Legacy VTK file of the C-alpha trace (Angstrom):
# vtk DataFile Version 3.0
C-alpha trace
ASCII
DATASET POLYDATA
POINTS 405 float
-29.680 21.053 -37.459
-29.652 18.234 -35.271
-31.005 19.486 -31.575
-33.526 22.806 -31.696
-32.765 25.995 -30.036
-34.965 26.183 -26.900
-34.843 28.311 -23.930
-33.192 27.350 -20.456
-35.002 28.919 -17.684
-33.092 26.830 -15.169
-29.606 28.103 -16.502
-29.809 32.186 -15.942
-29.387 31.760 -12.286
-28.350 28.148 -9.923
-30.976 27.365 -7.260
-30.030 29.272 -4.154
-29.728 26.217 -2.288
-26.420 25.378 -3.959
-23.539 25.842 -2.536
-20.859 27.579 -4.190
-19.194 25.027 -5.936
-22.034 23.038 -7.169
-23.127 27.379 -8.314
-19.989 27.236 -10.464
-20.470 24.421 -12.025
-24.168 25.370 -12.909
-23.299 28.433 -14.251
-20.605 26.964 -16.125
-22.730 24.900 -17.914
-25.379 27.262 -18.365
-22.363 29.201 -20.039
-21.453 25.937 -22.420
-24.807 25.052 -23.191
-25.517 28.725 -24.497
-22.643 28.572 -26.751
-23.692 25.281 -28.305
-26.569 26.441 -29.485
-25.246 29.445 -30.711
-22.699 27.434 -32.472
-25.949 25.228 -34.327
-23.424 22.376 -31.880
-20.673 22.154 -34.329
-16.746 22.877 -33.837
-13.638 21.832 -34.377
-11.891 18.239 -33.451
-8.233 17.559 -32.085
-7.376 15.352 -35.668
-9.794 17.059 -38.618
-6.353 18.988 -39.992
-6.567 16.566 -43.215
-10.091 18.578 -43.840
-7.710 21.609 -45.044
-9.016 21.523 -47.999
-6.848 24.480 -49.210
-3.626 22.653 -48.945
-4.560 18.625 -48.347
-3.799 18.265 -52.021
-0.147 19.190 -51.588
-0.078 15.937 -49.390
0.432 14.115 -52.146
-1.238 11.103 -50.542
2.149 10.641 -48.426
1.684 9.336 -45.000
4.502 11.359 -43.662
2.907 14.659 -45.382
-0.221 13.770 -43.779
1.492 13.556 -40.690
2.645 16.473 -40.616
-0.024 18.478 -41.738
-2.679 17.009 -39.103
-0.168 16.845 -36.238
0.874 20.719 -37.259
-2.911 21.433 -37.041
-3.415 19.483 -34.175
-0.169 21.003 -31.993
0.069 24.549 -33.203
-0.729 27.084 -30.791
-3.098 29.269 -33.111
-6.026 27.972 -34.573
-5.018 27.675 -38.289
-8.213 25.895 -39.809
-10.420 29.019 -41.094
-7.285 30.008 -42.975
-6.593 26.423 -44.034
-10.012 25.420 -44.990
-11.056 23.527 -42.427
-14.804 23.974 -41.548
-16.851 23.389 -38.151
-18.711 20.238 -38.155
-21.137 17.996 -36.348
-19.471 14.742 -34.471
-20.670 11.320 -33.791
-18.686 10.985 -30.575
-19.486 14.750 -29.565
-23.335 13.935 -30.026
-22.794 10.881 -27.680
-21.237 12.976 -25.146
-23.946 15.482 -25.630
-26.551 13.070 -25.010
-25.594 11.316 -21.989
-24.787 14.955 -20.559
-27.983 16.059 -22.079
-30.021 12.996 -19.630
-27.500 13.799 -16.789
-28.808 17.109 -16.227
-32.507 16.619 -16.841
-31.894 13.375 -13.956
-30.953 16.569 -12.196
-32.692 19.558 -12.601
-36.051 17.477 -13.746
-36.704 20.101 -16.770
-38.078 18.458 -19.261
-35.744 20.272 -22.120
-32.594 18.504 -21.508
-34.608 14.990 -22.302
-35.962 17.035 -25.721
-32.018 17.912 -26.420
-30.554 14.354 -25.642
-33.720 12.922 -27.491
-32.686 15.001 -31.268
-28.897 14.295 -30.663
-29.875 10.227 -30.366
-31.710 10.550 -33.170
-29.188 12.211 -35.144
-26.838 9.002 -34.322
-29.344 6.786 -35.008
-29.324 8.441 -38.748
-25.444 8.871 -39.110
-24.332 5.437 -38.646
-21.453 4.194 -40.648
-23.018 1.983 -43.318
-21.937 -1.879 -44.303
-21.395 -3.260 -41.133
-23.144 -6.122 -39.029
-24.181 -3.453 -36.448
-24.305 0.042 -35.156
-21.345 1.795 -35.344
-19.366 5.649 -36.219
-16.664 6.476 -37.166
-14.853 10.164 -38.006
-15.422 12.722 -40.034
-12.309 13.206 -41.479
-9.463 11.018 -42.545
-7.423 10.291 -40.303
-3.092 9.356 -40.281
-2.376 7.550 -37.006
1.173 6.069 -36.394
0.700 3.087 -38.257
-2.367 2.950 -40.522
-4.664 5.653 -42.585
-8.160 6.087 -41.521
-10.720 7.542 -44.117
-13.229 9.394 -43.131
-16.116 7.785 -41.798
-14.520 3.968 -41.050
-16.364 3.078 -37.529
-14.066 2.803 -34.499
-14.480 0.812 -31.789
-13.542 3.974 -29.599
-16.545 6.095 -30.720
-18.523 2.787 -31.171
-18.197 1.798 -27.726
-18.847 5.756 -26.140
-21.657 6.049 -28.154
-22.507 2.794 -27.197
-22.745 3.977 -23.980
-25.160 6.646 -24.187
-28.235 4.870 -26.030
-27.800 2.450 -22.917
-28.294 5.406 -21.034
-31.102 6.453 -22.728
-32.590 3.086 -22.531
-32.360 2.916 -18.930
-33.471 6.876 -18.399
-36.377 6.647 -21.155
-37.195 3.052 -20.968
-37.900 2.795 -24.946
-36.376 -0.726 -26.649
-35.882 0.973 -29.410
-32.412 2.525 -27.908
-31.208 -0.751 -26.176
-31.186 -2.080 -29.750
-28.905 0.235 -31.015
-26.792 -0.491 -28.410
-27.110 -4.319 -28.727
-26.460 -3.648 -32.332
-23.363 -2.156 -31.671
-21.815 -5.165 -29.442
-22.903 -7.323 -32.754
-20.704 -5.111 -34.491
-18.208 -5.243 -32.182
-18.026 -9.309 -31.858
-18.349 -9.651 -35.788
-16.415 -6.900 -37.464
-13.525 -6.408 -34.932
-10.784 -9.044 -35.124
-9.786 -10.189 -31.238
-6.323 -11.245 -30.916
-5.135 -13.987 -28.524
-2.617 -12.736 -26.439
-1.761 -14.425 -22.926
-4.332 -15.032 -20.780
-7.038 -12.973 -22.749
-7.891 -11.224 -26.576
-7.102 -7.649 -27.090
-9.946 -6.245 -29.290
-9.058 -4.524 -32.433
-9.709 -0.269 -32.887
-10.882 -0.633 -36.393
-11.846 -3.099 -38.886
-9.168 -5.281 -40.822
-6.078 -3.456 -39.866
-4.043 -5.085 -36.367
-4.285 -2.069 -33.623
-4.267 -3.216 -30.343
-4.541 0.305 -27.626
-5.785 -0.704 -23.918
-8.483 2.054 -23.754
-9.794 0.891 -26.606
-10.349 -2.787 -25.851
-11.496 -1.932 -22.672
-13.616 0.266 -23.300
-15.058 -2.050 -26.238
-15.358 -4.513 -23.317
-17.425 -2.126 -20.666
-20.397 -1.587 -23.704
-20.155 -5.264 -24.097
-20.445 -6.112 -20.198
-23.043 -3.302 -19.387
-25.156 -4.714 -22.519
-25.165 -8.160 -20.825
-26.432 -7.205 -17.773
-29.530 -5.983 -19.159
-30.042 -9.008 -22.411
-27.721 -12.111 -20.660
-26.048 -12.507 -24.118
-23.273 -14.848 -22.515
-21.072 -13.912 -25.944
-20.813 -9.979 -25.007
-19.780 -11.164 -21.395
-17.343 -13.884 -22.368
-15.118 -11.633 -24.352
-15.452 -8.844 -21.896
-13.828 -10.510 -19.617
-11.391 -12.016 -22.005
-10.687 -8.579 -23.266
-10.160 -7.541 -19.552
-8.201 -10.094 -18.904
-5.312 -9.229 -21.720
-5.431 -5.435 -20.506
-4.859 -6.141 -16.634
-2.492 -8.811 -17.427
-0.272 -6.026 -19.043
-0.925 -3.797 -15.698
2.646 -2.620 -14.820
3.799 -2.743 -11.331
3.390 0.622 -10.420
-0.631 0.102 -11.402
-0.101 2.455 -14.789
-0.949 0.870 -18.138
0.708 2.235 -21.378
-1.307 3.331 -24.002
-0.524 0.012 -25.873
2.383 -2.764 -25.922
4.126 -1.803 -28.615
7.243 -0.136 -28.896
6.139 3.450 -30.718
2.925 3.123 -27.754
4.655 2.623 -24.664
3.592 6.253 -22.544
0.905 6.708 -19.861
-1.262 9.517 -19.617
-4.383 11.473 -17.645
-7.384 10.819 -19.732
-6.348 7.088 -21.485
-5.695 5.832 -18.094
-9.296 6.929 -16.616
-10.944 5.367 -19.633
-9.555 2.023 -18.484
-10.529 2.743 -14.763
-14.163 3.273 -16.247
-14.382 0.200 -18.155
-13.036 -1.804 -15.690
-15.497 -0.760 -13.202
-18.629 -1.382 -15.631
-17.588 -4.677 -16.053
-17.412 -5.403 -12.219
-20.525 -3.619 -11.818
-22.433 -4.947 -15.068
-21.400 -8.244 -13.868
-20.713 -9.076 -10.348
-17.225 -10.706 -10.912
-14.395 -9.261 -8.564
-11.517 -10.882 -10.454
-10.134 -7.425 -11.615
-10.950 -5.324 -8.565
-7.690 -5.432 -6.418
-5.895 -4.288 -10.180
-8.690 -1.460 -10.436
-7.822 -0.248 -7.426
-4.493 -0.418 -7.777
-4.685 1.692 -11.253
-7.183 4.310 -9.272
-4.781 4.934 -6.671
-1.953 5.277 -9.111
-3.838 8.067 -11.284
-5.313 9.717 -8.404
-1.534 10.436 -6.707
0.227 10.976 -10.311
-1.730 13.178 -12.317
-2.934 15.840 -10.546
-1.212 18.963 -8.821
-2.353 20.223 -5.372
-4.932 22.852 -6.999
-6.708 20.666 -9.116
-4.722 20.999 -12.306
-5.025 17.988 -14.259
-1.553 16.789 -15.608
-1.156 15.249 -19.346
1.553 12.150 -18.516
2.791 10.534 -15.666
6.277 13.086 -15.730
4.984 15.933 -16.377
2.011 18.421 -16.463
2.011 20.095 -19.936
0.510 20.643 -22.135
-2.534 21.025 -19.760
-5.446 19.125 -22.399
-8.995 19.523 -21.956
-9.688 16.319 -22.248
-7.482 15.490 -19.349
-10.069 17.708 -17.122
-13.383 16.339 -18.692
-12.399 12.424 -17.911
-10.881 13.351 -14.540
-14.365 14.697 -13.946
-15.780 11.745 -15.241
-13.783 9.083 -13.743
-13.580 10.527 -10.152
-17.084 10.963 -10.088
-17.899 7.360 -11.545
-15.639 6.406 -8.059
-17.005 8.108 -5.259
-18.234 4.567 -4.162
-14.545 3.836 -4.085
-13.296 6.362 -2.616
-14.935 9.213 -0.379
-12.096 11.838 -1.288
-12.818 11.798 -5.219
-15.956 14.023 -5.396
-14.104 16.461 -3.859
-11.393 16.131 -6.049
-13.771 15.941 -8.996
-15.298 19.805 -7.641
-11.321 21.148 -7.769
-10.600 19.911 -10.637
-13.737 21.609 -12.178
-12.721 24.931 -10.174
-9.574 24.625 -11.494
-10.817 24.125 -14.876
-13.509 26.960 -15.683
-11.145 29.271 -13.965
-8.339 28.993 -16.977
-9.857 26.886 -19.118
-13.269 28.670 -19.642
-14.035 31.325 -22.254
-15.959 34.313 -21.002
-18.351 33.370 -24.199
-19.165 29.826 -22.516
-16.857 27.701 -24.618
-13.327 25.500 -23.366
-10.076 25.979 -24.488
-8.376 22.945 -26.465
-4.821 23.332 -24.602
-2.820 25.568 -22.661
0.935 25.088 -22.924
1.640 28.143 -20.226
0.300 30.452 -18.030
0.539 32.846 -21.332
0.270 30.243 -24.472
-3.154 28.732 -24.725
-4.696 27.484 -27.408
-8.408 28.301 -27.619
-9.541 26.116 -30.586
-13.306 25.646 -30.162
-13.115 21.618 -30.458
-16.585 20.106 -30.585
-15.964 16.453 -28.972
-12.793 17.092 -27.576
-13.479 19.566 -24.748
-17.124 21.060 -25.168
-19.360 17.450 -25.301
-16.597 16.044 -22.780
-17.020 19.068 -20.465
-20.896 18.911 -20.170
-21.282 15.718 -20.074
-18.764 15.220 -17.401
-20.015 19.080 -15.677
-23.377 17.506 -15.638
-22.381 14.160 -13.652
-20.201 16.288 -11.180
-23.660 18.407 -10.632
-25.821 15.794 -10.274
-23.163 14.134 -7.169
-22.533 17.047 -5.513
LINES 1 406
405 0 1 2 3 4 5 6 7 8 9 10 11 12 13 14 15 16 17 18 19 20 21 22 23 24 25 26 27 28 29 30 31 32 33 34 35 36 37 38 39 40 41 42 43 44 45 46 47 48 49 50 51 52 53 54 55 56 57 58 59 60 61 62 63 64 65 66 67 68 69 70 71 72 73 74 75 76 77 78 79 80 81 82 83 84 85 86 87 88 89 90 91 92 93 94 95 96 97 98 99 100 101 102 103 104 105 106 107 108 109 110 111 112 113 114 115 116 117 118 119 120 121 122 123 124 125 126 127 128 129 130 131 132 133 134 135 136 137 138 139 140 141 142 143 144 145 146 147 148 149 150 151 152 153 154 155 156 157 158 159 160 161 162 163 164 165 166 167 168 169 170 171 172 173 174 175 176 177 178 179 180 181 182 183 184 185 186 187 188 189 190 191 192 193 194 195 196 197 198 199 200 201 202 203 204 205 206 207 208 209 210 211 212 213 214 215 216 217 218 219 220 221 222 223 224 225 226 227 228 229 230 231 232 233 234 235 236 237 238 239 240 241 242 243 244 245 246 247 248 249 250 251 252 253 254 255 256 257 258 259 260 261 262 263 264 265 266 267 268 269 270 271 272 273 274 275 276 277 278 279 280 281 282 283 284 285 286 287 288 289 290 291 292 293 294 295 296 297 298 299 300 301 302 303 304 305 306 307 308 309 310 311 312 313 314 315 316 317 318 319 320 321 322 323 324 325 326 327 328 329 330 331 332 333 334 335 336 337 338 339 340 341 342 343 344 345 346 347 348 349 350 351 352 353 354 355 356 357 358 359 360 361 362 363 364 365 366 367 368 369 370 371 372 373 374 375 376 377 378 379 380 381 382 383 384 385 386 387 388 389 390 391 392 393 394 395 396 397 398 399 400 401 402 403 404
């Protein structure tokens, strides 16, 4: 058990001084935290279909059949995992988001139990790094078949490594312990040494995984954001230079309306909510970390496009730029996080973040405390308890919102 169960006295009732919206957020965090403890911080993952031990052998190592199995489990509106032999597991990316959320909750409440939980999650991450690389890195606990490559279990990705690296930077800034900074620096060394940076136009695109050519904007910018934020602490010019070059690539490919495709290859040309949020956060991290404002205009153009495109009047987060459904819990969590992060640039961001949170709590949170995976319509809801894709990201986002409102 990576995080010890502990009483949460401050979550039984919200402080009397909070407003109605803040009290709702508090109660939601309480229910989610209790669900996580009751389930030993384990859950399913959106893409864990290849862990279906009862039928995986019948894919015969065919990329097509692996894709059918993985996407079938992911997209089916009822959770098939228990009958297919997929077990609930701990998640490295989930632990990173939980650590960040626990740190935020300690800042918001002052209760030391959240610090204890953060330390336990960080220690689990230290003990569960991928082996054989130039620095700290993390990957999936399942095999993954993408449209273009097969990713064996445990292979590190820049997305996982960067988001977890941010958790260690949060921990260093919160606890002041150098061991957490050392992990973040080590993760940057992995990015610099083990991942190819492909020259393209005025910049470079940092590869998604070691050894394969896989270029997408959110992965590229996530790597840049960790490099830039770490540079702001240790002044390693290698990190700043690579971060700047990576952002030049993504900002060069920003579309006329302010949006970004998921990736530039023909089969990756879609625009969605949460990947856009990732890119916006990353550009802002670079700006805050380096003081370099060269990407500011494009960032704000992208932010206004995102804010005007991906939300309905009642706070419903849309998935794609051209349609709302399916409503995905990751769109909710990332939207809240990005809106909170941009509060200094947009006076209306927090009110929209609260509206998104209230809609999500009302329509996507189970009475037992966890959040549903997807809503396909008013009557069709996939209630799978995904761990990183839902519970961890929502706890982190709601904690940041609670801290800010």
